C-alpha angles and dihedrals in degrees: 000000000000097000097046113101117247115248148171117218129209124189092011093158092063114103101212127101109296128233118228114203126199126191128216135256114315089005132115138204092265088071087071100046098116092046092049092050092048097049092038086077088069107031141356108285120197113197104199136194113223117230112282089024137091112340096333122113123282121237137173089228123078111163126142087250090055090053092048092049090049089058092050091049091049091052092048090051092053095039093245112155098180134009145171107249126205126183134176121212106316087012086054090057088050095053092043091054089045092052091049094046100038104024093157090063097055121085096177131355124217119186119187121210100327135091130209092256129104114264126209113249107274107157097072092112092052093046091049090050092049092048091050093063108102106202090197088065105039123078104177144029088253090059091052093047089051090055092047092049090064088067106022118058097189112088091199091058091050091051091048091053093044090061085075093063119109139161109256128208090275089058090249127127114251142163119266091211121076098249094180095060095037089054097043096044096036095114091050095061103026105032094043125080120233107269113269117264138117128254110195097190131100111292133183123195114194117199128190112236092226095041127094097203093100111038127185090253090057092069093084093054092045093050091049091063100025104034094177092050118140113199117208127181118213112212125230093021137107127195092313091064097161092052099039098047106012095162097056092038093055090045092055092048093047092050092051092049092044092239098137 
């Protein structure tokens, strides 16, 4: 079905509560492959592409409500009544909105390196770089990376973005994500706070020690909407907590889900 999010499922034969995992802006489910394989030994893990990302459908709409409703529709499609939900960055905003809107469908909530607040726009450089790539003039991934490197100094960021390249039906390189909508609706999903509401269930917020996405002063706002929230900082990790310290990250998640 066109409006069902694309996913890859590990441990699908297990009969315990599943874990749904959502990546961040410009990411895709493949970024979480090792984590999915690891936790798939304990419970069903659904790695999911958000709308306008990966192999999921493209849409001109990109609000937090849209993202929450996509999760509900996905669960209905797979006959999942209740799940643990985990989201990183933009995916974190999605699962927070979902928990507030559909609290009865969330067993435990895990939010990775993001808070419910509005953030100032901070991806303009990346969006500009992505928009500068002329796919009529590039013939290889190396060509695309060379264009991006004129605007983006971090090699790791360039490599992360380049994972989204694919050869389309016209035998041209293209982005898997819907750059047009992500650029046009950027303020709607980054510079807006999650709608106010309260989720009374168990919640875990994981911060990267070297990241400034969750600051000490954010705890009050988090606890207002997620009163049972536990905030844990993973050492030796920035915003990409799961990639920069995968061992400690997985350990924290497993402890919260009582998988050890």
